[in-house]
C-alpha positions as CSV (number, residue, x, y, z in Angstrom):
1,X,0.0,0.0,0.0
2,X,1.8,3.1,-1.3
3,X,0.6,6.5,-2.2
4,X,2.3,9.7,-3.5
5,X,2.5,12.8,-1.3
6,X,4.4,15.7,-2.7
7,X,4.9,18.9,-0.6
8,X,2.4,21.7,-1.2
9,X,5.1,24.4,-0.9
10,X,8.5,22.8,-1.1
11,X,11.7,24.7,-0.2
12,X,14.0,25.7,2.6
13,X,11.2,27.2,4.7
14,X,9.3,24.0,4.7
15,X,12.4,22.0,5.6
16,X,13.3,24.3,8.5
17,X,9.7,24.3,9.9
18,X,9.5,20.5,9.6
19,X,12.8,20.0,11.4
20,X,11.7,22.3,14.2
21,X,8.3,20.6,14.6
22,X,9.9,17.1,14.6
23,X,12.2,18.2,17.4
24,X,9.2,19.6,19.4
25,X,6.5,17.1,18.9
26,X,5.1,17.1,22.4
27,X,6.3,20.4,23.9
28,X,7.0,23.8,22.5
29,X,9.4,25.9,24.5
30,X,10.2,29.6,24.3
31,X,8.8,31.8,21.5
32,X,9.8,30.0,18.3
33,X,7.9,32.3,16.0
34,X,10.2,35.2,17.0
35,X,13.3,33.2,17.7
36,X,13.2,31.7,14.2
37,X,12.3,35.0,12.6
38,X,8.9,33.8,11.2
39,X,7.2,36.9,12.4
40,X,9.2,38.8,9.8
41,X,7.9,36.7,6.8
42,X,5.2,39.1,5.6
43,X,7.0,42.4,6.7
44,X,8.5,44.4,3.9
45,X,12.3,44.5,3.6
46,X,12.2,48.3,4.0
47,X,10.8,47.7,7.5
48,X,13.4,45.0,8.4
49,X,11.3,42.0,7.3
50,X,11.7,39.3,4.7
51,X,9.2,40.7,2.2
52,X,7.8,37.3,1.6
53,X,4.4,36.2,0.3
54,X,1.5,34.2,1.8
55,X,2.9,31.2,-0.1
56,X,6.2,31.6,1.9
57,X,4.3,31.6,5.1
58,X,2.2,28.6,3.9
59,X,5.5,26.6,3.7
60,X,6.1,27.2,7.4
61,X,2.4,26.3,8.2
62,X,2.7,23.1,6.2
63,X,5.9,22.0,8.0
64,X,4.5,22.6,11.4
65,X,1.0,21.1,10.7
66,X,2.5,17.9,9.2
67,X,3.8,17.0,12.7
68,X,0.8,18.1,14.7
69,X,2.6,20.9,16.5
70,X,0.4,23.8,17.6
71,X,1.7,27.3,17.1
72,X,-0.3,30.5,16.5
73,X,1.4,31.0,13.1
74,X,-1.7,32.4,11.4
75,X,-2.5,34.9,14.1
76,X,1.0,36.1,14.9
77,X,2.7,36.0,11.5
78,X,-0.2,36.9,9.2
79,X,-3.0,38.6,11.0
80,X,-0.8,41.0,13.0
81,X,1.3,42.4,10.1
82,X,-1.7,42.7,7.8
83,X,-3.7,44.6,10.4
84,X,-0.8,46.9,11.2
85,X,-0.7,48.0,7.5
86,X,-3.9,49.8,8.1
87,X,-2.2,52.4,10.3
88,X,-0.6,55.7,9.1
89,X,2.7,55.1,7.4
90,X,4.9,56.3,10.3
91,X,3.0,54.2,12.8
92,X,2.9,51.2,10.6
93,X,6.6,51.3,10.0
94,X,7.5,51.7,13.7
95,X,5.4,48.7,14.8
96,X,6.2,46.5,11.8
97,X,9.9,47.0,12.5
98,X,9.3,46.0,16.1
99,X,7.4,42.9,15.0
100,X,10.1,41.9,12.5
101,X,13.0,42.2,15.0
102,X,10.9,40.5,17.7
103,X,11.2,43.4,20.3
104,X,7.4,43.2,20.8
105,X,5.1,40.2,21.2
106,X,1.9,41.2,19.4
107,X,-1.3,39.2,19.0
108,X,-4.9,39.9,17.8
109,X,-7.5,40.1,20.5
110,X,-10.1,38.3,18.4
111,X,-12.2,35.1,18.8
112,X,-10.4,32.3,16.9
113,X,-13.8,30.8,16.1
114,X,-15.2,33.9,14.3
115,X,-14.4,35.9,11.3
116,X,-12.2,38.9,12.0
117,X,-15.1,41.1,10.9
118,X,-17.0,40.1,14.0
119,X,-16.1,41.8,17.3
120,X,-17.6,41.9,20.7
121,X,-15.8,45.1,21.7
122,X,-17.2,48.6,21.6
123,X,-15.2,51.8,21.9
124,X,-16.3,55.2,23.2
125,X,-14.5,58.4,22.4
126,X,-13.6,60.4,25.5
127,X,-12.0,63.8,25.9
128,X,-8.6,62.3,26.6
129,X,-8.8,59.0,24.6
130,X,-11.0,56.1,24.3
131,X,-12.8,53.6,26.5
132,X,-13.1,49.9,25.5
133,X,-15.9,47.6,26.7
134,X,-16.8,44.1,25.7
135,X,-16.1,40.3,25.9
136,X,-13.9,38.4,23.6
137,X,-14.1,34.6,23.9
138,X,-11.8,32.0,22.6
139,X,-8.6,34.0,22.0
140,X,-5.5,32.0,21.1
141,X,-3.2,32.6,24.1
142,X,-0.6,29.9,23.3
143,X,2.2,32.5,23.5
144,X,2.6,35.5,25.7
145,X,1.8,38.9,24.3
146,X,3.1,42.4,25.2
147,X,0.5,44.2,22.9
148,X,-2.9,43.3,21.5
149,X,-4.6,44.5,18.3
150,X,-8.2,45.0,19.2
151,X,-10.9,45.5,16.5
152,X,-13.8,47.5,18.0
153,X,-17.1,49.2,16.9
154,X,-17.3,52.9,17.4
155,X,-20.3,55.0,16.2
156,X,-21.5,52.2,13.9
157,X,-18.0,52.0,12.3
158,X,-15.0,49.8,12.9
159,X,-11.6,50.8,14.3
160,X,-8.4,49.1,15.2
161,X,-6.7,49.7,18.6
162,X,-3.1,48.9,19.6
163,X,-3.2,48.3,23.4
164,X,-0.6,47.3,25.9
165,X,-1.3,43.9,27.5
166,X,-1.1,45.4,30.9
167,X,-4.1,47.6,30.2
168,X,-6.1,44.6,28.9
169,X,-5.3,42.6,32.0
170,X,-5.3,38.9,32.7
171,X,-7.9,36.7,31.0
172,X,-11.1,35.6,32.8
173,X,-10.5,32.0,32.0
174,X,-8.0,29.8,30.2
175,X,-8.1,26.3,28.9
176,X,-6.4,23.7,26.7
177,X,-7.9,23.6,23.2
178,X,-8.6,20.5,21.2
179,X,-5.5,20.9,19.0
180,X,-3.1,21.4,21.9
181,X,-3.1,25.2,22.1
182,X,-4.3,27.5,24.9
183,X,-7.5,29.4,24.7
184,X,-8.6,32.4,26.8
185,X,-11.6,34.6,27.5
186,X,-11.1,38.3,28.0
187,X,-13.5,40.9,29.5
188,X,-12.8,44.5,28.8
189,X,-14.5,46.7,31.4
190,X,-14.1,50.4,30.8
191,X,-10.5,50.0,29.7
192,X,-9.0,53.5,29.1
193,X,-6.5,53.9,26.2
194,X,-4.8,57.1,24.9
195,X,-5.8,58.8,21.7
196,X,-2.9,57.3,19.8
197,X,-4.1,53.8,20.6
198,X,-6.5,54.0,17.7
199,X,-4.3,53.2,14.7
200,X,-7.0,53.0,12.0
201,X,-10.7,53.7,11.6
202,X,-13.3,53.4,8.9
203,X,-12.4,52.2,5.4
204,X,-8.7,51.4,6.1
205,X,-9.6,49.3,9.2
206,X,-12.3,47.5,7.3
207,X,-10.0,46.7,4.4
208,X,-7.2,45.5,6.7
209,X,-9.7,43.2,8.6
210,X,-10.9,41.8,5.3
211,X,-7.4,41.1,3.9
212,X,-6.3,39.5,7.2
213,X,-9.4,37.4,7.3
214,X,-8.8,36.2,3.7
215,X,-5.2,35.3,4.6
216,X,-6.3,33.5,7.7
217,X,-8.8,31.4,5.8
218,X,-6.2,30.6,3.2
219,X,-3.5,29.6,5.7
220,X,-6.0,27.6,7.8
221,X,-6.8,25.7,4.6
222,X,-3.1,25.0,4.1
223,X,-2.9,23.7,7.7
224,X,-5.9,21.4,7.0
225,X,-4.5,19.9,3.8
226,X,-1.0,19.4,5.2
227,X,-2.4,17.7,8.3
228,X,-4.6,15.6,6.1
229,X,-1.7,14.3,4.1
230,X,0.3,13.5,7.2
231,X,-2.8,11.7,8.7
232,X,-3.2,9.4,5.7
233,X,0.6,8.6,5.8
234,X,0.3,7.7,9.5
235,X,-2.7,5.6,8.9
236,X,-1.0,3.6,6.1
237,X,2.0,3.1,8.4
238,X,-0.3,1.8,11.1
239,X,-2.1,-0.6,8.8
240,X,1.2,-2.0,7.5
241,X,2.7,-2.6,11.0
242,X,-0.4,-3.9,12.9
243,X,-1.5,-7.5,12.4
244,X,-4.7,-9.4,13.0
245,X,-5.3,-13.1,12.5
246,X,-1.6,-13.3,11.6
247,X,-1.7,-10.9,8.6
248,X,-1.1,-7.2,8.3
249,X,-4.2,-4.9,8.5
250,X,-3.1,-3.5,5.1
251,X,-4.1,-6.7,3.5
252,X,-7.8,-6.3,4.4
253,X,-9.7,-5.1,1.3
254,X,-12.2,-2.9,3.2
255,X,-9.4,-1.0,4.9
256,X,-7.6,-0.5,1.6
257,X,-10.7,0.9,0.1
258,X,-11.2,3.3,3.1
259,X,-7.6,4.6,2.7
260,X,-8.2,5.0,-1.1
261,X,-11.3,7.1,-0.3
262,X,-9.2,9.2,2.1
263,X,-6.6,9.8,-0.6
264,X,-9.2,10.8,-3.2
265,X,-10.5,13.4,-0.7
266,X,-7.0,14.6,-0.1
267,X,-6.3,15.1,-3.8
268,X,-9.5,17.1,-4.1
269,X,-8.6,19.2,-1.1
270,X,-5.0,19.8,-2.4
271,X,-6.3,20.9,-5.8
272,X,-8.8,23.2,-4.2
273,X,-6.1,24.8,-2.0
274,X,-3.7,25.4,-4.9
275,X,-6.6,27.0,-6.9
276,X,-7.2,29.3,-4.0
277,X,-3.6,30.4,-3.9
278,X,-3.7,31.0,-7.7
279,X,-6.8,33.2,-7.2
280,X,-5.2,35.1,-4.4
281,X,-2.0,35.8,-6.3
282,X,-4.0,36.9,-9.4
283,X,-6.1,39.3,-7.3
284,X,-9.4,37.6,-8.3
285,X,-12.4,39.8,-7.5
286,X,-14.4,36.8,-6.2
287,X,-11.6,35.5,-3.9
288,X,-13.8,35.8,-0.8
289,X,-16.5,33.5,-2.3
290,X,-13.8,31.0,-3.4
291,X,-12.4,30.9,0.1
292,X,-15.8,30.4,1.7
293,X,-16.6,27.5,-0.7
294,X,-13.2,26.0,0.1
295,X,-13.9,26.3,3.8
296,X,-17.1,24.3,3.5
297,X,-15.6,21.6,1.3
298,X,-12.4,21.2,3.3
299,X,-14.3,21.0,6.6
300,X,-16.4,18.1,5.3
301,X,-13.5,16.2,3.8
302,X,-11.3,16.7,6.9
303,X,-14.0,15.6,9.3
304,X,-14.7,12.4,7.3
305,X,-11.0,11.5,7.1
306,X,-10.3,12.2,10.8
307,X,-13.2,9.9,11.9
308,X,-12.0,7.2,9.4
309,X,-8.5,7.4,10.7
310,X,-9.5,7.1,14.3
311,X,-11.7,4.2,13.5
312,X,-8.9,2.3,11.7
313,X,-6.5,2.9,14.5
314,X,-8.9,1.2,17.0
315,X,-8.1,1.8,20.6
316,X,-4.8,3.5,19.8
317,X,-6.8,6.2,18.0
318,X,-8.1,7.5,21.4
319,X,-4.6,8.2,22.7
320,X,-3.0,11.6,22.2
321,X,0.4,10.0,22.3
322,X,-0.3,8.7,18.8
323,X,0.5,11.3,16.1
324,X,-2.5,10.3,14.0
325,X,-4.8,11.2,16.9
326,X,-3.3,14.6,17.3
327,X,-3.6,15.2,13.6
328,X,-7.2,14.1,13.6
329,X,-7.9,16.5,16.5
330,X,-6.2,19.3,14.5
331,X,-8.5,18.6,11.5
332,X,-11.6,18.7,13.7
333,X,-10.5,21.9,15.4
334,X,-9.6,23.7,12.2
335,X,-13.2,23.4,11.0
336,X,-14.1,26.1,13.6
337,X,-11.3,28.5,13.0
338,X,-12.4,31.8,11.5
339,X,-16.0,30.7,11.2
340,X,-17.3,27.2,10.8
341,X,-18.6,25.6,7.6
342,X,-22.3,26.4,8.6
343,X,-21.5,30.1,9.0
344,X,-19.7,30.3,5.7
345,X,-22.4,28.2,3.9
346,X,-25.0,30.7,5.3
347,X,-23.0,33.6,4.0
348,X,-22.7,32.1,0.6
349,X,-26.5,31.4,0.4
350,X,-27.2,35.0,1.6
351,X,-24.8,36.5,-1.0
352,X,-26.3,34.4,-3.8
353,X,-29.9,35.3,-2.8
354,X,-29.0,39.0,-2.7
355,X,-27.4,38.7,-6.1
356,X,-30.5,37.0,-7.5
357,X,-32.7,39.8,-6.2
358,X,-30.5,42.4,-7.8
359,X,-30.9,40.8,-11.2
360,X,-33.6,42.2,-13.6
361,X,-36.5,39.8,-14.2
362,X,-35.9,37.3,-17.0
363,X,-38.1,37.6,-20.1
364,X,-38.3,33.9,-20.4
365,X,-39.3,33.6,-16.7
366,X,-42.0,36.2,-17.2
367,X,-43.4,34.6,-20.3
368,X,-43.6,31.2,-18.6
369,X,-45.8,32.5,-15.8
């Protein structure tokens, strides 16, 4: 039983990320995102960064995901720099340089389960600054932060605030997430911030949130496809090594057919992901719709494959010491990152219904009534 798995984004970045993840399968120490310079990937060279693309960052995501290691790569290395670009040039340069060199630890104060467009924080303009109120549940708090980027509603508009972690305070609650990370709930109760904490408002803030959300969906899809490939490989290895009735499990036809089904779903997911990257690089006007469709499709394929792999591993599939189990958990958790498939399906249906209403009535439809 042998199947072909070529890397999605081959290169030195993938190799380095894979080596790191392989050496830290069960425990992540320190702050590898900054120690390895990954936070500088999307930052322009003029600001001390690498000036890389989303495909470069996807190489790192692929390497880490293939070994089931949890790191807030998407939030720290993609969402943060893309949101900072909404600020005025001088402010953006200052903070992007700090992010690239690792002198600050910045994270978005957003719910991992929701699109970045959604926020539970409201801001009120005071005489000497702003006041922030609201609850943000399910923030990825796997790594410590010195500053938070907080989207907030103000006068029926959206704004971005850059706030010291000390002002935000400690989270109300923390817990271990399904995929091995650390989640937290934050309550902002009349948090006072200075005037300069508002780095963007209105159209620039909305555009930055949309770009960051698109990037997050794209990189989450990369994580899903990479983990899916690794899960199938681990399942094949298990079936070859384990025996029942004196023969390897890989000789059972029903199990071979199940693995073949998983592989077909993986090939479809891989093709869909690469198409999304082509659309993103080409600046396709309907990229948002493509990413939503991809989210729905990948979530269904990933869940089916995760459940199949756990079943074929038997009792071992219930132990987190087994890499296949951790990969399956990763696939199940990824479905709920940046909006689950039901939310995106509802958005697609609402968009298509609105488009239909905006179309003039068809002559053929009218004559048929």
